C-alpha positions in Angstrom: -0.3 0.3 0.2 1.2 3.1 -0.5 1.8 5.7 1.2 -0.7 8.4 2.1 2.4 11.2 2.3 3.4 10.4 -1.2 2.1 9.3 -4.2 2.8 8.9 -7.7 5.8 10.0 -6.5 5.0 13.3 -5.7 4.7 14.7 -1.7 0.6 15.1 -1.4 0.5 17.4 1.3 2.8 19.7 -0.4 0.5 20.2 -3.5 -1.5 23.3 -1.8 1.1 24.3 0.2 3.9 27.7 0.3 7.5 27.2 1.8 7.7 30.4 2.5 11.9 29.7 3.2 12.0 28.4 -0.6 13.7 30.7 -3.3 12.0 28.4 -5.9 8.7 29.8 -3.8 9.1 32.9 -4.4 9.7 32.6 -8.5 6.3 30.9 -8.3 4.7 33.6 -6.7 6.3 36.1 -8.6 5.5 34.4 -12.2 2.2 34.2 -10.7 1.3 37.1 -9.5 2.6 38.6 -13.5 0.3 36.0 -15.4 -2.5 37.8 -12.9 -2.1 41.7 -13.6 -1.1 41.0 -16.9 -4.3 39.4 -17.1 -6.3 42.1 -15.3 -4.2 44.5 -17.5 -5.6 43.4 -20.6 -9.2 43.1 -19.1 -8.9 47.1 -18.2 -8.1 48.4 -21.1 -11.4 49.6 -22.0 -11.5 51.3 -18.9 -7.8 52.9 -19.3 -9.1 54.4 -22.8 -12.4 55.7 -21.5 -11.0 59.0 -21.9 -14.7 61.3 -20.6 -17.1 58.6 -21.5 -20.2 58.7 -19.8 -18.9 55.6 -18.1 -22.8 54.0 -18.4 -21.9 53.9 -22.1 -19.3 51.1 -21.2 -21.7 48.8 -20.0 -22.7 46.0 -22.6 -26.4 46.6 -23.0 -27.9 42.9 -23.0 -27.1 40.5 -19.4 -24.8 43.3 -17.4 -27.4 46.3 -17.8 -29.9 43.9 -15.5 -27.4 43.3 -13.5 -27.1 46.9 -13.0 -30.2 46.9 -12.1 -30.1 44.0 -9.6 -27.1 45.7 -8.0 -29.0 48.7 -7.2 -31.6 47.4 -6.3 -29.4 45.3 -3.3 -28.1 48.2 -2.2 -31.8 49.9 -2.2 -33.1 46.9 0.0 -30.9 46.1 2.3 -28.8 43.3 0.5 -32.1 41.5 0.3 -32.4 40.0 -3.2 -35.4 40.6 -5.6 -36.4 36.5 -7.2 -39.5 38.2 -8.5 -39.1 40.8 -11.5 -42.0 42.9 -12.6 -39.8 45.4 -14.7 -40.1 42.8 -17.5 -41.6 40.0 -19.8 -44.8 42.9 -19.1 -47.5 42.2 -17.9 -46.1 39.0 -16.4 -43.1 39.7 -14.8 -40.9 36.9 -14.4 -38.8 35.2 -11.8 -35.4 35.1 -11.5 -34.1 32.0 -12.0 -29.7 32.8 -11.1 -28.6 33.0 -8.3 -27.3 37.0 -5.9 -23.4 35.6 -5.1 -22.2 37.9 -8.2 -24.8 41.1 -7.3 -24.4 40.1 -3.7 -20.5 40.5 -4.1 -20.9 43.5 -6.2 -23.0 45.1 -3.8 -20.5 44.2 -0.8 -17.5 45.7 -2.8 -20.1 49.4 -3.3 -21.1 49.3 0.5 -17.3 48.8 1.7 -16.3 52.0 -0.8 -18.6 54.1 -0.2 -20.1 53.4 -3.8 -23.9 54.8 -3.8 -24.2 56.9 -7.2 -25.3 55.6 -10.1 -21.2 55.8 -12.5 -19.1 54.8 -8.9 -22.2 51.9 -8.7 -20.9 51.3 -12.2 -16.9 51.5 -11.7 -17.4 48.7 -9.0 -19.5 46.4 -11.2 -17.6 46.7 -14.2 -14.0 46.0 -12.3 -15.0 43.0 -10.9 -15.6 40.5 -13.5 -11.5 41.7 -14.4 -10.7 40.5 -11.0 -12.5 37.5 -11.1 -10.6 36.7 -14.4 -7.0 37.7 -13.1 -8.1 34.9 -9.4 -8.7 32.7 -11.8 -5.4 32.8 -13.8 -3.7 32.4 -9.8 -6.5 29.7 -9.1 -4.6 27.8 -12.4 -1.5 27.6 -11.1 -2.9 25.4 -8.4 -4.6 23.1 -10.9 -2.4 22.3 -13.0 0.2 21.5 -10.3 -2.5 18.5 -9.1 -2.2 17.7 -12.4 1.3 17.6 -13.3 4.0 19.5 -11.3 4.7 22.9 -10.1 6.1 24.0 -13.9 2.8 22.4 -15.3 0.6 25.0 -12.9 3.3 28.0 -13.6 2.6 27.5 -17.3 -1.6 26.4 -16.7 -1.2 30.2 -15.0 0.0 31.8 -18.1 -1.4 30.4 -21.0 -4.9 31.3 -18.6 -4.1 34.9 -18.4 -3.7 35.5 -22.0 -6.3 33.0 -23.5 -8.6 34.8 -25.7 -12.5 34.4 -26.9 -15.7 33.9 -24.5 -13.6 34.1 -21.3 -12.0 37.0 -22.3 -15.0 38.9 -23.2 -16.7 37.6 -20.2 -14.2 39.1 -17.9 -13.4 42.3 -19.4 -14.2 45.7 -18.3 -18.0 46.6 -19.5 -19.1 43.3 -19.8 -20.2 43.1 -15.8 -22.2 39.4 -15.8 -21.9 36.3 -13.6 -20.4 34.4 -16.0 -16.7 34.6 -15.2 -17.4 33.9 -11.3 -19.1 31.2 -12.8 -15.5 29.8 -14.1 -13.9 30.8 -11.0 -15.9 28.6 -8.4 -16.3 26.1 -10.9 -12.4 25.7 -11.5 -12.1 26.0 -7.5 -14.7 23.1 -7.3 -12.9 20.8 -10.1 -9.7 22.2 -8.4 -10.8 20.1 -4.4 -12.2 17.9 -6.4 -9.3 16.8 -8.1 -7.2 17.4 -4.7 -9.6 15.4 -3.0 -9.2 12.4 -4.9 -5.4 13.0 -5.9 -4.9 12.7 -1.6 -7.2 10.0 -0.7 -6.5 7.4 -3.8 -4.7 4.3 -2.1 -4.9 5.1 1.4 -6.3 2.7 4.1 -10.0 3.1 3.6 -11.8 0.8 6.0 -16.0 2.6 5.8 -16.9 1.6 9.5 -13.8 3.2 10.9 -14.4 6.9 10.3 -11.0 7.6 11.6 -9.0 6.3 8.5 -10.9 8.7 6.1 -11.4 11.8 8.6 -9.0 14.1 6.2 -11.3 12.7 3.2 -14.3 13.6 5.1 -12.2 17.5 5.6 -11.7 17.5 2.1 -14.2 16.3 0.2 -16.4 19.5 2.8 -14.8 21.8 1.5 -15.3 20.1 -2.1 -19.0 20.9 -1.4 -18.8 24.0 0.0 -16.9 25.2 -3.2 -19.6 23.4 -5.4 -22.6 25.2 -3.7 -21.1 28.9 -3.8 -20.8 28.0 -7.2 -24.1 26.8 -7.0 -25.3 30.2 -6.0 -23.8 31.8 -8.8 -26.1 29.7 -11.2 -27.4 26.4 -11.4 -25.8 25.7 -14.5 -23.6 24.7 -11.4 -25.1 20.9 -11.9 -22.8 20.9 -14.8 -20.4 20.1 -12.7 -22.0 17.5 -10.7 -23.5 15.4 -14.1 -18.8 16.0 -15.1 -18.7 14.1 -11.6 -20.8 11.5 -12.6 -19.2 10.7 -15.8 -16.3 10.5 -14.2 -17.1 8.3 -11.1 -18.5 5.5 -13.9 -15.1 5.8 -15.7 -13.0 5.7 -12.6 -15.5 3.0 -10.7 -14.6 0.7 -14.5 -10.7 1.5 -14.6 -10.1 1.0 -10.8 -12.0 -2.5 -11.1 -9.3 -3.4 -14.1 -7.3 -3.1 -11.5 -8.1 -4.5 -9.1 -8.8 -2.2 -6.8 -11.4 -0.5 -4.8 -12.8 2.5 -4.9 -14.5 3.7 -1.2 -12.9 6.9 -1.3 -14.9 7.6 -4.5 -18.4 6.9 -2.4 -17.0 9.0 0.8 -16.4 12.3 -1.1 -19.2 12.1 -2.9 -21.2 11.6 -0.2 -20.0 14.3 1.5 -19.9 16.7 -1.0 -23.9 16.4 -2.4 -24.9 16.5 1.0 -23.3 19.7 1.7 -24.8 20.5 -1.7 -28.1 19.0 -0.8 -28.1 20.5 2.5 -26.5 24.0 1.6 -29.4 24.5 -1.5 -32.3 23.1 1.4 -31.4 25.9 3.5 -30.9 28.4 0.6 -34.5 27.4 -0.4 -36.1 26.5 -3.7 -37.3 28.7 -5.7 -39.3 26.9 -8.1 -42.1 24.6 -7.8 -41.1 22.4 -10.7 -38.4 19.8 -11.2 -36.6 21.7 -13.9 -32.5 21.8 -13.6 -31.8 25.0 -14.8 -33.4 26.7 -11.5 -33.4 26.1 -7.8 -35.5 23.5 -7.3 -35.9 19.8 -6.2 -34.8 18.8 -9.6 -31.1 19.6 -8.0 -31.8 17.9 -4.7 -33.0 14.4 -6.7 -29.7 14.7 -9.0 -27.2 14.6 -6.0 -29.1 12.3 -4.8 -29.1 10.1 -7.7 -25.4 10.9 -7.7 -24.5 9.3 -3.8 -27.1 6.4 -4.6 -25.1 5.5 -8.0 -22.0 6.0 -5.9 -22.8 3.6 -3.7 -24.7 1.1 -6.4 -21.1 1.3 -8.2 -19.3 0.3 -5.4 -22.0 -2.3 -4.0 -22.0 -3.5 -7.7 -17.7 -3.6 -7.4 -17.6 -5.6 -4.1 -20.1 -8.4 -5.2 -18.4 -8.7 -8.8 -14.3 -8.3 -7.5 -13.5 -11.6 -7.9 -14.8 -12.1 -11.6 -13.2 -10.4 -14.4 -13.3 -7.1 -15.2 -16.3 -7.2 -18.0 -18.6 -8.3 -15.4 -18.2 -5.2 -14.3 -18.2 -3.8 -17.6 -21.5 -5.1 -18.7 -23.1 -4.9 -15.4 -22.9 -1.0 -15.0 -24.5 -1.2 -18.8 -27.2 -2.9 -18.4 -28.0 -1.3 -15.1 -28.1 2.0 -16.8 -30.3 0.2 -19.2 -32.2 -0.4 -16.6 -33.0 2.1 -14.6 -33.5 4.3 -17.6 -36.3 2.3 -18.5 -37.9 1.8 -15.4 -38.2 5.8 -14.5 -39.4 6.1 -18.5 -42.4 3.7 -17.5 -42.6 4.1 -13.4 -41.5 8.0 -13.3 -41.9 9.8 -16.5 -41.1 13.3 -15.2 -37.8 12.3 -13.9 -37.0 10.5 -16.9 -38.0 13.6 -18.6 -36.3 15.9 -16.0 -32.7 14.7 -16.7 -33.4 14.1 -20.8 -34.8 17.5 -21.3 -31.6 18.8 -18.7 -29.2 16.6 -21.1 -31.1 18.2 -24.4 -30.7 22.0 -22.8 -27.3 21.0 -22.7 -26.3 19.7 -25.6 -29.4 19.8 -27.8 -29.9 23.0 -30.5 -33.4 24.2 -32.0 -33.5 26.4 -34.8 -34.0 30.0 -32.4 -31.0 28.6 -30.7 -28.9 29.7 -34.0 -30.2 33.5 -34.0 -29.0 33.8 -29.9 -25.2 34.9 -29.9 -24.1 32.7 -27.2 -26.4 29.7 -27.9 -24.9 29.0 -31.5 -22.8 25.6 -32.2 -19.4 26.2 -32.3 -17.7 26.2 -35.6 -14.1 25.1 -37.1 -13.2 28.5 -37.9 -15.0 29.9 -34.7 -12.9 27.5 -32.7 -9.4 28.2 -34.2 -9.5 31.9 -34.6 -10.2 31.8 -30.5 -8.1 28.9 -29.5 -5.5 28.4 -32.8 -2.5 26.3 -31.8 -4.0 25.8 -28.4 -6.3 23.6 -29.3 -3.3 21.5 -30.7 -2.0 21.8 -27.8 -5.0 20.6 -25.6 -5.2 17.2 -27.5 -1.6 16.8 -26.8 -2.3 17.4 -23.5 -5.4 14.8 -23.4 -3.0 12.4 -25.0 -0.6 12.6 -22.5 -2.7 12.0 -19.5 -4.0 9.1 -20.9 -0.4 8.0 -21.6 0.1 8.5 -18.0 -2.7 7.1 -16.8 -1.4 4.1 -19.3 1.4 4.0 -16.9 0.4 4.9 -13.8 -3.1 5.4 -13.3 -3.8 8.9 -11.8 -7.3 9.9 -10.9 -7.2 13.3 -10.9 -5.9 13.5 -14.2 -9.0 11.1 -15.0 -11.0 13.4 -14.3 -9.4 16.4 -16.0 -9.8 14.4 -18.8 -13.0 14.0 -18.2 -13.8 17.3 -17.9 -12.3 18.5 -21.0 -14.2 16.6 -23.3 -17.6 17.4 -21.9 -17.0 21.1 -22.0 -15.3 20.8 -25.1 -18.5 19.0 -26.5 -20.4 21.7 -24.9 -18.5 24.5 -26.5 -19.6 22.3 -30.2 -23.3 23.0 -29.2 -23.3 26.3 -27.6 -20.5 29.1 -27.8 -21.2 30.6 -24.7 -19.4 27.5 -22.9 -16.9 28.9 -24.5 -15.5 30.6 -21.6 -15.4 27.3 -19.1 -13.6 25.8 -21.7 -10.5 28.1 -21.6 -9.3 27.1 -18.8 -9.4 23.7 -20.3 -7.4 24.6 -23.3 -4.7 26.3 -20.7 -4.8 23.6 -18.6 -3.8 20.4 -21.3 -1.9 23.1 -22.9 0.4 23.5 -20.2 0.5 19.5 -19.3 1.3 18.8 -22.8 4.4 21.7 -22.9 5.3 21.1 -19.4 5.2 17.3 -19.9 8.0 17.8 -23.4 10.1 20.0 -21.7 10.2 16.9 -19.3 11.2 14.7 -21.4 13.6 16.7 -23.8 15.2 18.7 -20.9 18.1 16.1 -20.8 18.8 16.6 -24.4 18.2 20.6 -24.6 20.8 20.9 -21.4 23.6 18.6 -23.4 22.5 20.5 -26.6 23.3 23.1 -25.1 26.3 22.5 -23.0 27.8 21.5 -26.3 29.3 18.1 -24.8 28.4 16.3 -27.6 29.9 17.4 -31.1 26.2 18.2 -33.7 24.5 15.8 -35.1 25.5 12.8 -33.1 22.8 10.5 -31.4 23.1 7.5 -29.2 20.0 5.0 -29.8 20.9 4.4 -26.3 19.2 6.4 -23.2 21.7 8.7 -21.3 20.9 7.6 -18.1 21.7 11.6 -17.1 17.9 12.0 -15.7 19.4 9.2 -12.9 23.0 11.0 -12.5 23.3 13.0 -8.5 24.3 16.4 -8.4 27.5 15.2 -7.1 27.8 13.3 -10.5 26.9 15.7 -13.1 29.4 17.8 -11.3 32.4 16.1 -11.7 31.0 15.5 -15.6 31.2 19.3 -15.8 34.8 19.7 -14.0 35.9 16.6 -16.5 35.0 18.7 -19.0 33.5 15.3 -21.3 30.7 12.8 -20.7 31.1 8.8 -21.5 30.5 8.1 -24.9 27.9 5.9 -23.2 26.1 8.2 -21.5 26.2 11.4 -23.8 23.9 10.6 -26.4 21.3 13.4 -27.9 18.0 12.3 -28.7 16.3 14.6 -32.0 13.4 13.2 -31.0 12.2 14.8 -28.1 14.3 17.8 -29.0 11.9 18.0 -32.7 9.0 17.8 -30.4 9.7 20.1 -28.2 10.7 22.6 -31.3 7.1 22.1 -32.5 5.2 22.5 -28.4 7.5 25.4 -28.7 6.4 27.1 -31.7 2.9 26.4 -31.2 2.7 27.8 -27.5 4.2 30.5 -28.7 1.6 31.4 -31.5 -0.5 30.5 -29.1 0.3 33.3 -27.1 1.4 35.5 -29.7 -2.2 34.9 -31.4 -4.3 35.0 -28.3 -3.1 37.9 -27.2 -3.5 40.1 -30.5 -7.1 39.3 -30.2 -7.6 40.2 -26.8 -5.7 43.2 -27.0 -8.2 44.0 -30.0 -11.2 43.8 -28.4 -9.9 45.5 -24.7 -9.3 48.0 -27.1 -12.1 48.2 -29.5 -14.7 49.7 -26.5 -16.7 46.6 -28.3 -19.1 46.5 -24.7 -20.1 49.9 -25.7 -24.0 50.3 -25.6 -25.3 51.7 -28.9 -25.0 55.7 -28.5 -28.5 56.8 -30.4 -30.4 53.6 -28.3 -28.9 55.2 -24.8 -30.3 58.5 -26.4 -33.6 57.0 -26.5 -33.6 55.1 -23.7 -33.1 58.3 -21.1 -35.7 59.5 -23.6 -38.2 57.6 -21.8 -37.8 58.7 -19.0 -38.5 62.0 -19.1 -41.0 61.6 -22.3 -43.6 58.8 -21.3 -46.5 58.3 -18.7 -45.1 56.9 -15.1 -46.3 53.0 -14.9 -46.6 53.1 -11.2 -44.1 50.5 -10.3 -41.3 51.4 -7.8 -37.9 50.7 -10.2 -36.5 50.5 -6.7 -39.2 49.0 -5.3 -39.7 45.1 -4.1 -42.4 43.7 -5.2 -44.0 39.9 -3.8 -45.6 37.1 -7.1 -47.6 36.3 -4.8 -49.2 39.0 -4.1 -48.5 41.4 -7.0 -50.8 43.3 -9.4 -49.7 46.0 -12.2 -51.4 49.0 -11.5 -53.8 50.5 -14.1 -52.1 53.4 -15.8 -49.0 50.3 -16.0 -48.1 48.9 -20.0 -45.2 47.9 -21.6 -43.2 48.4 -24.6 -42.6 46.4 -27.4 -39.3 45.7 -29.4 -36.9 43.3 -29.6 -36.0 41.0 -26.7 -32.3 42.2 -27.2 -33.6 45.7 -25.6 -35.6 44.5 -23.2 -32.5 45.2 -19.9 -32.0 49.0 -21.9 -35.6 49.5 -21.3 -35.5 48.7 -17.9 -32.7 49.8 -16.4 -31.9 52.9 -18.6 -35.3 53.8 -20.0 -37.2 52.5 -16.3 -40.1 51.2 -18.4 -41.3 47.8 -18.6 -40.5 46.1 -21.6 -42.5 43.0 -23.1 -39.4 40.8 -24.3 -35.9 40.7 -22.5 -32.4 39.0 -23.0 -33.6 35.6 -21.2 -35.8 35.1 -24.0 -39.3 35.9 -22.7 -42.1 37.8 -24.3 -40.5 36.4 -27.9 -42.2 32.5 -29.1 -45.4 31.9 -29.5 -48.5 34.0 -30.8 -48.9 36.7 -28.7 -44.9 37.4 -28.3 -42.5 40.1 -30.4 -41.4 38.1 -33.0 -45.3 37.5 -34.2 -46.4 41.3 -33.6 -42.9 42.5 -35.7 -43.8 39.7 -38.6 -47.7 40.7 -39.1 -48.4 41.7 -42.3 -51.8 42.5 -40.4 -52.8 45.7 -38.2 -55.1 44.3 -37.1 -53.5 41.3 -35.5 -50.3 43.1 -34.9 -52.9 45.5 -32.6 -54.2 42.3 -30.9 -50.9 41.3 -29.9 -50.7 45.1 -28.3 -53.8 45.1 -26.9 -53.0 41.4 -25.4 -49.5 42.7 -23.9 -50.7 46.0 -22.8 -48.1 47.4 -25.3 -48.0 51.1 -25.5 -44.9 52.3 -27.5 -43.3 50.1 -30.2 -39.2 51.0 -30.7 -37.9 49.8 -33.8 -34.0 49.7 -34.5 -32.3 49.4 -38.1 -30.6 46.1 -36.9 -34.0 44.3 -36.9 -35.1 46.5 -40.0 -31.9 44.8 -41.4 -29.1 42.5 -39.7 -31.6 41.1 -37.1 -34.8 40.7 -38.7 -34.3 36.8 -40.3 -33.3 36.3 -35.9 -37.2 37.7 -35.7 -38.5 35.9 -38.5 -36.9 32.2 -37.5 -38.5 33.2 -33.7 -41.7 33.1 -35.6 -41.1 30.2 -37.7 -38.6 28.3 -37.2 -39.2 26.4 -40.4 -39.7 29.3 -43.0 -37.6 31.5 -41.4 -36.3 34.3 -43.6 -37.3 32.5 -46.7 -40.8 34.5 -47.5 -39.3 38.0 -47.3 -35.8 38.1 -48.5 -33.0 35.9 -50.8 -29.4 35.7 -50.9 -28.2 35.5 -54.1 -25.1 35.6 -56.4 -25.0 37.9 -58.5 -23.0 39.2 -61.6 -20.2 42.3 -60.4 -18.4 44.2 -62.2 -15.4 42.8 -62.0 -16.6 39.6 -64.3 -17.5 38.1 -61.0 -20.3 37.5 -57.9 -21.3 39.0 -55.4 -23.3 38.1 -52.7 -26.5 40.3 -52.3 -29.8 41.0 -50.4 -32.7 41.1 -52.6 -36.3 41.5 -50.7 -39.5 40.4 -51.3 -42.9 42.4 -51.1 -44.2 40.3 -47.8 -41.2 41.9 -46.3 -42.3 45.7 -47.1 -45.8 44.4 -45.2 -43.9 43.2 -42.1 -44.9 45.5 -39.1 -41.1 46.4 -38.4 -40.5 47.4 -42.1 -44.1 49.8 -42.4 -42.8 51.3 -38.8 -39.2 51.4 -39.3 -38.6 52.1 -43.1 -42.3 54.0 -43.7 -43.2 56.1 -40.3 -46.4 53.9 -40.5 -47.1 56.1 -43.8 -48.7 54.6 -47.0 -45.6 54.2 -49.5 -46.4 53.7 -53.4 -44.1 51.3 -55.5 -41.3 52.0 -56.5 -40.7 53.1 -60.1 -38.1 50.5 -61.2 -37.6 46.7 -59.6 -35.3 44.2 -60.5 -37.1 41.4 -62.9 -34.9 38.5 -61.8 -34.3 34.6 -62.9 -32.1 32.2 -61.2 -30.4 28.5 -60.4 -30.9 26.2 -57.8 -28.0 25.7 -55.5 -28.6 22.2 -57.3 -28.1 23.2 -60.5 -25.2 25.5 -60.0 -23.6 23.8 -56.6 -23.3 27.1 -54.6 -24.7 27.8 -51.7 -26.7 30.1 -52.8 -28.9 30.7 -56.4 -27.0 32.2 -59.0 -28.8 35.4 -60.8 -28.5 34.2 -64.8 -30.8 37.2 -65.9 -31.5 40.6 -63.9 -33.4 43.4 -65.7 -34.7 46.8 -63.9 -38.2 47.3 -64.7 -41.4 49.1 -63.8 -43.1 46.7 -61.5 -46.1 45.8 -63.8 -44.3 44.3 -66.3 -42.1 42.7 -63.9 -44.0 40.8 -61.9 -45.9 40.4 -65.8 -42.8 38.5 -66.8 -41.9 36.8 -64.1 -44.9 34.9 -64.0 -44.8 34.2 -67.9 -41.5 32.3 -67.4 -42.7 30.6 -64.3 -45.2 28.8 -66.8 -42.6 27.0 -68.5 -39.2 27.7 -66.8 -36.4 25.0 -67.1 -35.7 22.5 -64.1 -34.0 24.4 -61.3 -34.6 28.3 -62.7 -37.4 30.6 -61.3 -38.0 34.0 -62.0 -38.9 36.5 -59.1 -39.6 40.0 -58.4 -36.9 41.5 -55.8 -36.8 45.5 -54.3 -33.1 46.5 -53.5 -34.0 49.0 -51.5 -35.7 49.4 -47.8 -37.2 52.0 -48.7 -38.8 51.1 -52.5 -41.9 48.3 -52.3 -42.7 46.2 -54.9 -45.9 47.0 -54.7 -48.1 49.6 -52.7 -47.7 49.7 -48.5 -50.8 50.6 -46.7 -50.6 53.2 -43.8 -50.9 52.0 -40.1 -53.8 54.0 -38.4 -52.9 53.2 -34.9 -49.7 54.2 -34.7 -47.7 57.3 -34.3 -43.7 58.8 -34.3 -43.0 60.5 -31.1 -39.5 60.1 -31.0 -36.7 59.0 -33.0 -32.4 59.1 -32.8 -30.1 61.5 -34.1 -27.7 59.2 -36.8 -29.2 58.5 -39.6 -28.0 54.8 -41.0 -29.5 55.3 -44.4 -26.8 54.7 -47.6 -27.8 57.7 -49.6 -27.7 61.8 -48.8 -31.0 61.8 -50.2 -32.9 59.7 -47.6 -32.8 60.3 -44.3 -33.3 56.8 -42.4 -32.7 56.9 -38.4 -31.7 54.7 -36.4 -34.1 54.1 -33.3 -37.2 55.4 -33.7 -40.0 54.8 -30.8 -43.9 54.8 -32.2 -47.2 55.3 -30.2 -49.7 52.8 -30.3 -53.2 54.9 -29.8 -56.8 54.4 -30.9 -56.9 57.0 -33.3 -59.0 60.1 -34.6 -61.8 59.6 -36.9 -62.6 61.5 -40.3 -65.2 60.9 -42.3 -63.8 60.9 -46.2 -62.6 59.1 -49.1 -59.0 59.2 -51.5 -55.9 60.0 -49.3 -55.5 61.9 -46.5 -51.7 64.0 -46.2 -50.3 65.5 -42.4 -46.5 67.0 -43.1 -44.4 67.1 -39.8 -41.4 67.1 -38.6 -39.8 64.7 -36.1 -37.4 66.0 -33.3 -34.5 65.7 -35.4 -35.9 68.2 -37.8 -36.6 65.3 -40.5 -39.8 66.6 -42.7 -41.8 63.9 -43.8 -45.4 63.6 -45.0 -48.1 60.6 -43.5 -49.8 59.8 -46.0 -53.0 57.2 -45.4 -56.4 55.7 -48.2 -59.2 55.5 -46.8 -61.1 52.6 -45.8 -64.9 51.9 -46.3 -65.0 55.9 -46.2 -63.0 56.8 -43.3 -60.0 57.9 -41.5 -58.4 56.6 -38.6 -55.5 58.6 -38.4 -53.0 58.6 -35.3 -51.4 61.7 -35.5 -52.7 65.4 -33.5 -52.7 68.8 -35.5 -52.8 70.1 -31.8 -51.4 69.8 -28.2 -49.2 66.8 -28.9 -46.8 66.2 -26.1 -44.2 64.9 -28.2 -41.5 66.6 -29.8 -42.6 65.0 -33.5 -44.7 68.2 -34.9 -47.4 68.4 -37.1 -46.8 70.7 -39.4 -50.4 71.9 -40.1 -53.6 70.3 -41.0 -54.8 67.3 -42.3 -55.9 67.4 -46.2 -57.7 65.4 -48.7 -55.7 65.1 -51.6 -57.6 66.2 -54.4 -60.1 68.3 -52.3 -60.4 71.7 -50.7 -61.0 69.5 -47.2 -58.4 70.3 -44.2 -58.7 69.2 -40.8 -57.4 70.0 -37.0 -57.1 67.1 -34.6 -56.6 67.3 -31.3 -54.8 64.9 -28.7 -57.5 64.1 -26.8 -59.3 62.6 -29.9 -56.3 60.4 -31.4 -55.9 59.3 -27.3 -60.0 58.6 -27.1 -60.8 57.6 -30.5 -63.2 60.4 -31.5 -64.8 61.1 -34.5 -63.4 64.8 -36.3 -66.3 66.4 -37.7 
């Protein structure tokens, strides 16, 4: 039996110790401190380059803004965490599903530093993630040391300091969210878990004698506390419980093959997840369902399953200990299948719980492609982020497999499982890239450390010059095993005996390749991170910031206090409350900056379904849009150029995942002037009829068809072999002629060829676009995003949904208007059943978008003044 003090050739009790009398210790501390400070500097670049900018502008406009709201709420409510949020997802509100640890830590930091104003609070909020990123760098030294030597630890710390991608972005000054806290506490958990199995493997454990595993209980208890801390950041921490579950199955099988017992795994898992259960129950279950993405009973059941599974695997191991190892493997597989079958029929709810959880972590749906952090990882994206670090990671996994083939190391088995699960998770959802980064750093360090150790004797010989260049000896030199005294004698003698002086060039070549890959990894990572840190990539869009601030001072109060705590069971929205419709990306800007209540938010609430924001903005019927607005209590609608263009496909996908943007536009390869082909987006008429286009492009006004549209003949991808259709004929002509020609062509086309009518101009529909009768522009931002000087199209626009005033008449009615930016336009509407319903008032308007005259019916002398009361109450103008 191996002594508990030593195992695998190194002292276990020194793995986390610090000997301040050792010069090497100070060298290591200096290196880790340098790496941590360098990582901190990279992450603070946006702060160092901000100049005189408003600090609110540096806050990323999605989840970080909501973290700001949470911290302001905590400070105003004696650190009471708001589990119910009425200031979003109107008219339902929402329950907060993540934990309080991150915003609570920031709030306590504000109390300690005396930060009380919004700019002061923001500064504390924005600086915490970089500090946590730097802390992760320091912790990774110990992770690397547990998985290898102190050299592995130093390399792991260094690689973590420079690794790019989501890990850097989520810990950068400006992106203040709990993601980096998830990474920090999950790494601490993994460190303690690996240390517990490293320290206790091969010790003499008698389950009946608690004195034989007291140290195991202590380390496992620390591991359980680390798990709880991660859990109180985010329920996603259960992913690491799943990693433990996979690991124990693998490790039990390895122990059985090597004819070892696995009491240590039973003890560790029982202690760790008993603490998790107790801590969660004391914390309180916040969700009555069994979902694993919230603080629910599902977590308790999952942890009990882990404990029970450990006991079962151990009992099975004991029962089959005299049998060949493949008996045990077969029994494990059969048992797993039986458990799944029993759950399927005996408890479909539990079966669905675990299957749904797995799909949530690893599955994909069409709409997830519209959420940046939920998209799948591409090969190009993976290489762009980690480059040669991926090769080093693969090398590190191979090194660990080699080590375990020679002499089993359970802590490295855990690291392999951890890394593979994170790699697969990231492949499915790019958000997990911030978790994977530490695995890339760790495995890169393992690979580099291993190659360095193996090649160092030959490097040292080469540098000493005692062996002629080109000389090789196929025999092992044995220099590693010489004592320092003997080595000194050889040095004094000025030569090395021929039998022990050969240089092996294979290790040298491996060292050159690994060092080269490591340097390229470092260079590319630092370059990407420096560029991102210097580019203000998280800055809030100025037009959105200005528009949200406009809401505070120019729209009616909702009657819901921004900093007031409400109880879900007793809360009901006051009569004066209302919702603001926009795309979900902007929900937190509306809440935190505008202090108003969005119908949809970045939690993807209020987006899907027949009454969601996607259905609203894709509606081609004003009546249907009005029905949704009435159901949701919407009063204001905010659009921007991104919804109108770049994010349009996302809205279309949420509306109909099968058709997506297909009904609205096509991407085609069209001939260019230089003889090649360019990809071009061409709009179809249904695009112009969507609410987002009618609002943002035409201000709700009627728009006549364009004078010229494109008649296009294109060949399908099946004909050309290209990824998108290729235009074979294109002509500009009037809409009627183009439609007639396309109809004739499609009566008898060549196989794989089609003719359609398109427009390439946002403001030039193919056919008439009718006016919206219940929506008026009340504010627009200052930035003109139109590609032509003759066109004026603003970045953000705010509309109000009103009853509209009724005017009897026939034909087309017009009203000249001037916006708050000085832009002039004319609202036009064609009568329906002898009546106009007009949304703008000509007198008493409370907004800066003003009528520049009276309503006038074209071709007649009839003019109308419309007071604000008529528009708001739906009165008839006589």
